[in-house]
N, C-alpha and C positions, 0 to 999 in steps of 0.2 A: 602454539600461540595462546596466550592467556585470555580468559574470557572475562571481560569487565562488562557487565550488562547494564544497559541504560534503558530507561523507559522512553519509548518514543512512539508517537502515533502518527499515522499518515493523514494526509490531508483529504478530507472528504467533504463534500458539499460546501464549498466555501462560499456559495452564493445562494442561500435559500431565501424564501419569501419572508423576510423580516428586515430589520435594519441591517442585518448581516448579509442580506440576500444578494448583494451585488458584487460579492467578491469575485475575483477573476480566477478562481482555482480551476473549476471544472471537475470536481470530484464529488461523489455523493457517499460519504461515510462518516463514521464517528469514531473518536478515539480519546483516550486518556493516556497519561504516561508518567514516567519517573525520570529523575535527572540522570544525565550521562556523565561519566568521567571520561578519561582518555583511554581509548582501547588501542594501544599502540605497542607494537613489538619492535624492540630495538634492532633485531636482526633484519635490517632493511630488505635487501633484495635476495632473500633466500631462494634457491632454485625451485621453480614451480610455483612461486608466490609473487604477488605484487602488493604495493602499499597504496591504499585508496583513502580518500577523505570526502566527507560531505559536510556542508556547513548549513546549519539551521539559522537563518538570518532574520534578525529583528529589523525590518526595513524602515527607513525614514520615509514617511508618506507625505504626499501633497496635502496641505491643510484644506484645500478646496479642489478636489479632482474634477469637479464639473465646470470650473472656471476656465476661460480661454487664456492661454499663456503664450509666451514667446519660446522659440527654440533655446535661446540663451538661458531663460529662467528654468526651462525643463532640464537643461544640462547641469545647471547649478545643483538642482535636487538630485539628479542621478549620480553626479560625481561624489556626493556625500556617501551614497551607498557603495559606489565603486571604490572609494577610499577604504571602506571596511573590507570589501572583497580582497583588495590588494594586501592588506595586513594579514588576512587569513591565508592567502597564497604564500606569503613569505614565511609565516609560521609553519605551514605544511611543508614547504621546501626544506626547512631545517631538519625535518624528520623523515626525509626520503620519500615523500609522497610522489606518486607517478601520475595520479589522476585525481582531480577534485571536481565536485558537483555542487552547484549553487541552485537555490530554489526558483520556482515559478514566481513571477511578479516581484522579485527581490530588488530589481533596479529601479522600476518606475512606480510600483504600487498598483492599486486597483480602484474600482468604482468610477472609472472614466466613461464618458460618452464617446461615440465614434469621432466627434469633432475635437473634444478636449484632449484626447490621447495623442492626436496627430503630432504635436511638437515633440513628443517623447519617442517618436519612431525613427529608427535608423533605416537607411536604404540598404537593401540586402541583395547583392548579386548572387546568382546561382553558383554554388561551389562546383556543380557538375560542368558548368560552362566556363568558369573563370578560376584560375589558380591565383590566389591572392594572400599576401601577408600584410594585414592592415597596419601592423606596427612598423614594418619596414617600408611600406608604400602608402603613407597616410593621405597623400593628395590624389590618389587614383579615383576615388568616388566621393561625392559630396554627402553630407549628413551621415557620416559613419564614425562619429566620435566615440560612441560606446563600444563599437566593434574594435576600434583602435586600442582603447584602454584594455579590453579583455585580451586582445592579441599580445599586447606588451606584458601583461601579467603572466600569461602562459610562457612567453619567452624568458622573462626574468626568473620565474620560478622553475623553469625547465620541466614542466609537467603538462599533460593534457588537461584542458580546462573545459568544463561544460557549464553553460549559463543560459538564462532565459531573458529575452528582451522583446520589445515590440518592434516589428519591422514593417516597411511599406514597399509597395511595388506598383509603379504606374501601369495603367492598362488603357486600352482604346475602346471606343464604343462598338467597334467591329467585333470585339470579344463579347459573346452573349452572356458571360458570367460577370462582366465588369460592373462594379457598383456605380451608382449614379454620380459619385464624386470623382470618378476617374482613377481610383486607386484601390488596390487590395491592401488590407491591413491584417497582419498575422501575429498570433501568439507564437513566438519562435524560440526554439532551443538551438544554440550554436555550439560547435565542437572545434576547439583549437588544438593543434599538436604542440609538442614541447618546444618547437622553434617559432611558434606564433602563427603558423599557417592555418587559414580557415579550412578545416577538413570537411565539414558537412553542416547541414542545417535541417532541423525537423520543424514543420509547421503543425501546430496542434489541430487534430481532426475532430475530436469529440469535445466541443465547447460546452461549458457549463454556465448558461445564462451570461454570455460574454458578448453583449451587443456592440462593443467597441471594435471587435475584430471579426474577420471572415474565416470560415473553414476553407482550406484549399480545395479546388474542384476535384483533384485527384489525391488520394491518400498518399502521404510520404511514408515509404518503408525504408527507414534509414539504418544501415548497419555500417559502422566504420571500423577500420583495422587499427590495432595498437601493437607495438612491439612487445609489450609485456603481458597482454591478456588475450591476444587474438581478436576475434570478432566481438563487437559490442553493439547492442541495439539501444534505441532511445525512443521514449514517448513521454507524455506529460499528464500528470494528475488524473483527471476523469477518464482518460484513455484506458486506464487499468481495468475498467469494467467491461470493455468491448473487444470484439474479435479483431477489428482493424484499428490501429496497426499492431496492438500488443501481441495477440496470439499468432498472427500471421508471421511476425518476425521470428518467433521461436520455432517455426516450421523448418528453419535453417538449423540443422543439428549442431552446427559449429558455433552458434550464438549461445554462450554460457554466461554472459554478463549483460545486465541492463542498467543504464543510467536513467534517473527518474526525477526531474524537477517537479515540485508540486506546491500548491497553495491550498492545503486541505483543511477543512473544518471538520473536527472529529464529531462522530455521532455513534454513541453506544446504543445497544450492546454488540452490534455486529461489525460496524465499519469505522473503527478508529484507524488512524493512520498507521500506527505500528502493526496493528492486527492484519490489515490487508497487505501491507508491504512484506511482512514476514511470510504470510500465507502464499504469496506469489512465488517467493524464493523456494519454499518447500514444495509447492505443487509442481513446479517445473524443474527442480533440481539445479537452480542457477544461483549466481551471485546477483544481488539487487541493491544498487547504490541509490538511496532515496534521500533527497534534500527537500524538506518542507520549510515553509515560511514560519516565522515565530511571532504570533500575535495572540497570547493566551486570552486576552479579553474577548477575542473573537472565536475562541475555541480552536485556534490553529497552532498546533505543535505536533511533533512526532516525526523523527527522521532516523535513519540508520543505515548500517552496512550489514546486509542479511545474507547468510549462506544457508543451505538446506539443513545444516546440523547445528549452527551456532550463529548468534546474531549480536551486534553491538548497536544499541539504540539509545535514543534520548527522547524523553517526554517530560515536559516541565511546564506546569500551569502556573507557577509562582514567579519565576525569574523573568525579568524584562530583557535579559541579555541573550544574544545569539550563542550558538554552541558548535564547536568543531569536533567531529568524530573522525578518528584515524584508526584504521585496522589493516592488518596484513591478511590477505585472502588468497585462496588457492586459484591458480590459473584454470585448473580442471576441478570444479567443486564435486564433492562426493554426495550422492543423493541419500535419501532416507531408505535404507534397505535392511533386510534381515528379519526373520520371523522367530528366531530362537535366541535365547540368551547365551552368554559365554560358555556355560556348562553344557549347552546342547539340549537342555531339558526345556520343554515347552511350558510357558506360563500356564498355571492351572485355569485361570480365568479365560485364557485364549482357547484352551482345550474345550471349555464349556461353551464358549462362543461358537466354535466350529461345530460342536454337537447340535446346538440349536439350529444353525444354518442348514445342517444336513438332515434335520427332522429326526434326530436320534430317538429311538423308541423309549429311552429313559427320560425323555422330556415329554410331559403331558400338557397339551395346549387347551386353554379355554379362552373365553372372550378376548381379554387383552393381556393375559398372563401365560407364562410358560413355567411349569414347575419341574425342575430338573433334579434328579437324584434325591432319594428320600432323606438324606442327611441334611439337606438344606431346606429351611422353612421359608418359602416366599410369601409375600402378601397374598392372602386368600381372597381378598375382595378387590376387584378391578377399580382403580381410582377414577374419580369423575373426570370427564372431558370438559374443558372450558375454552373460552375464546378471549384473546387479549391482543391489543395493538402493539406491534413491535416494528420499529423502523417504518412506520406508516403502513404496514401490511397487517391483515387480520390473520393472526396465527391461531391454529388449533393446538391446545396443550393438555398435558396431564401433569398433576403434581408428582414430584419425586419424594416419596415418604419412606421412612424406615431406613435401617442400616444396610439393607441389601435388597435387590429386586431385579425384575426384568419387565420392561414396559414397551408398549407399542402405541403409536399414535399416527393416524393417516389423514391425508387431505388430497383430494383429486387422485392422481395416480401414485403419489409418493407416500410410502410408509417409512417411519423412522423408529428405530429400536434403541433401547438402552439397557445394558446389562451392567449392574454397578454394585459396589460394596463401599461402605463408609466406615473407617475405623471408629469414629465417634460422631454422634449426631450434634449438629449445631442448631441454634434457635433461629434458623433461617428457612425461607421457602425457596425451593428450587423447582423448576419445571422443565419438561421435555416438550419442545414445540416443533411444529411442522408448517411449512408454507410452500405451496406449489402453484405459482401463478405469475401474472404480469405485474411488476412493480411500476407504479405510475406517478410517484411523487419525487420531484427533483430529478427527473430523468425517467425514461421508459425502457425497461429491460426485464427479461423473463428469468426468474430465479426458482430454484428448488433448494430449500433449506431445512436441515435438521439441526436443532439447537438445544443444548442443555444450558440453561441460564439461571443465575441467581435473581430472584425477584426483588423489587424495591422495598417491599414490606412483606407482611404475612397474608395479605389479601390477594386473591387470584388476579384482581384488576391491576396489581402492581407489577405483574410479570411483563417484561419488555421495557421497563423504565431504565434510564441511564444510571448505572451505579458503578463504582470503581473499587469498593472494598468488600471483602468477603472472608469468611473463615472456614467454609465447608470444604473438606478434603474428600476426594473421590478416587477410587480406582475403577475404571470403566472401559467398556466398549460402546461406541456410538456408531450406528450404521443405518443405511437406507438403500432402497432399490432405485437409485438415481437413473435417469434416462439421459445423462450426459457424462462425458469423460472429463469435463472441465470443472473440477471440484476443488475449492480452496479451504484448507483447514484453518479456521479462525480460533485462536487459543489465547485467552487472556486471564491472568490471575491477579490477586489483590494488589492494589497500588500501581496499576498499569504496568504489570510485568508480563513478559512473554514466556511461554513454555513450548517445547518441541515435542510433538507426538512420539511415543515409543515406536509406533508402527502405523502405517497407512497402506491401503491397497484394496484391490478387488478380491472378493471371495464369494463364489457361488452366486454371481449376479448382483451382489451388494457391495457398496463401497464403505469401508470402515476406518475408524480412528481408534487406537488403543492407547491408554495412558495409565500409568501407576506412579506412585511416589511424587505427587505434586509438591512443589516447594512452598506454596502458599495457597490461600483459599481460592476456590474456583469462581471466576466471574462469568466467563463464557467459554464453552467448547462447542464449536459448530462446524458443520460441513456445508459450505456455501457453493451450490452448483449453479453454473450459468448455462442456459440454453440459448445461445446466440441466434440460432435460426428462428426462434419464436419472438424475437424483438419486434 
């Protein structure tokens, strides 16, 4: 399958405290990206593969989401978005697509209040209790016009269809969780089979400043079966940063595929949409089908079809148009494995890395440096430690100077290490940073991070700024003594492009990432650890 790479960033923090703050995404991250072409393989249904599509949708928004409106007016707006969805389904059908994913908030938009969103909500019966094909049984339930249109698209396109909409469910005062207005309102993903049957629904659990909707009292752990990919899990946007339901779903070893609607506002240098989406696929060795909303003026772009070894993505801050990505992916994805190259000889830098970890007698340690073998001249003076804000967290950093070196920087219990060589020096400042603590802005969660980043300028205070272009080329090992097994490799190069690590894994109690032969300048290489139990 040919690799056509697109820049795409996942949706992160689409509702922070500014005029952008009320987005309905539910994710805290940042991203940048590059345009995507079509990543489509003509050999449709090759044995062991299936054809997937995600659509990054430029949604038509309500001119005044705070205003009270009628169901008729709400449907008029939503049908404009659904018309675009239908066009994309038919385009995808012509190319043999078997499953298509649409973004969060794509049908109704965002920035509603609990009252103003109500006319936009469909009634949602439980698929566990009711077997229903909305296209063939349109009169069975009231206020299900959106579900009916989605069902008919799936039927007409003969494909599984995943979409996000607002839903409502009446409740009684005897229910202790029932809101005062007598109804639950949910941010809901729905799955339809290729004959239009409602297969399942997932109600978003980790809301991101979404006052218009409720979190379900019990977390939905939704895994649905497909004839082409086996078991598929589903969650939404901000959920990607939390144990439930995202990590819990993957405890089922048969789940090798995730579908992921999002409305993510990108935030660099660590949490752009394409960064976290790709990292999730690599970390868990799965296929990850991510559809983000497309509103560049709000920093929202970045979608893709990600596998552990190859990704097809779209990131575009210029165009005002949506984008369809189609790719052929393996039913059983191959993970990132192998420590030696094709000749069976170990990479010299990896040999040096292993010697350092083993405390080899040929490596002499002092304050923050290790000098290995006499033939290599390392920096003789330990670089200065400094502090700078990155992603609203106070990182401890050291500058990365010279053409080669070995650095260490520590904070709390986490020590981060970098062994690097640079073919040529660029006139840019890079730094190695560490953070081990509770992140408290736009969500509260505990992270351990080791990050090699390009700074915004030549001053230490510019390290952590959002940048997208770089020329610095590195061959490096980045590692740390993480106290969690949930570590996401975030990797971004110049122009919002993605790179795949050469190697990842545990060695002597440390988790490491190795990379050589970068295709463009390094923007960020980071190991992003989550300690869910400390949230």
